[in-house]
C-alpha positions as CSV (number, residue, x, y, z in Angstrom):
1,M,19.8,-24.4,10.2
2,V,16.7,-24.6,8.2
3,V,13.7,-26.1,10.1
4,E,10.2,-26.6,8.6
5,D,7.3,-25.0,10.6
6,K,4.3,-27.2,9.8
7,T,1.8,-24.4,10.4
8,L,3.4,-22.4,7.5
9,S,3.6,-25.3,5.3
10,A,-0.1,-25.9,6.0
11,K,-1.0,-22.7,4.4
12,G,-0.1,-24.4,1.1
13,L,0.7,-22.4,-2.1
14,E,-1.9,-19.9,-1.2
15,A,0.4,-17.9,1.0
16,V,4.0,-19.5,0.6
17,A,4.8,-18.1,4.1
18,N,8.4,-17.8,5.3
19,R,9.7,-16.9,8.5
20,I,13.4,-16.2,9.5
21,T,15.1,-15.9,13.0
22,V,18.4,-14.5,13.3
23,K,20.5,-14.3,16.6
24,L,22.7,-11.2,16.4
25,S,26.4,-11.3,17.8
26,Y,25.1,-9.4,20.9
27,G,22.4,-11.8,21.7
28,K,19.3,-10.0,20.3
29,V,17.0,-12.4,18.4
30,V,15.1,-10.9,15.4
31,T,12.2,-12.7,13.8
32,K,10.4,-11.7,10.7
33,Q,7.6,-13.5,8.9
34,V,6.2,-12.8,5.5
35,D,2.9,-14.6,4.4
36,Y,2.8,-13.2,1.0
37,H,6.0,-12.6,-0.9
38,K,6.4,-9.3,-2.8
39,G,4.6,-9.5,-6.1
40,H,1.7,-11.8,-4.6
41,P,-1.6,-10.4,-5.3
42,K,-2.0,-9.9,-1.6
43,N,1.3,-7.9,-1.4
44,P,1.5,-6.2,-4.8
45,I,4.8,-4.6,-6.1
46,T,4.7,-1.0,-7.0
47,D,5.7,0.6,-10.3
48,K,8.4,2.3,-8.4
49,E,9.8,-1.1,-6.9
50,V,9.8,-2.6,-10.5
51,E,11.8,0.3,-11.7
52,D,14.2,0.2,-8.8
53,K,14.7,-3.6,-9.2
54,F,15.3,-3.2,-13.1
55,E,17.7,-0.5,-12.5
56,R,19.7,-2.6,-9.9
57,L,19.7,-5.6,-12.2
58,T,20.7,-3.8,-15.3
59,R,23.1,-1.1,-14.2
60,T,26.1,-3.2,-15.1
61,N,25.0,-4.0,-18.6
62,L,23.2,-1.0,-19.9
63,T,24.0,2.8,-20.2
64,K,22.5,5.0,-17.4
65,N,20.3,6.8,-20.2
66,R,19.0,3.4,-21.5
67,V,18.4,2.1,-17.9
68,G,16.4,5.2,-17.3
69,R,14.3,5.1,-20.4
70,I,13.3,1.5,-20.5
71,P,11.0,1.2,-17.3
72,G,8.7,4.2,-18.4
73,D,8.7,3.0,-22.1
74,S,7.6,-0.7,-20.8
75,L,5.0,0.9,-18.4
76,E,3.5,2.8,-21.1
77,L,3.0,-0.4,-23.2
78,G,0.6,-1.6,-20.7
79,E,-1.5,1.4,-20.9
80,S,-1.8,1.4,-24.6
81,K,-5.2,0.7,-26.3
């Protein structure tokens, strides 16, 4: 079930906060809230996380050698002058 929390919605687009609560089969309740999604300026994504995500999303379409080369090549483009 999805229920809007007005206090999270009131944060507007600045935070895009989300909270999830899960009740496990043995009764324990676990709650996690994230105010700033990964990649938000206040929760930046690291180069390593970008590379890992790229590898996960391309491993079925590109060879392992190609997957390994592209992130490094792409990051170097940002450093070019």
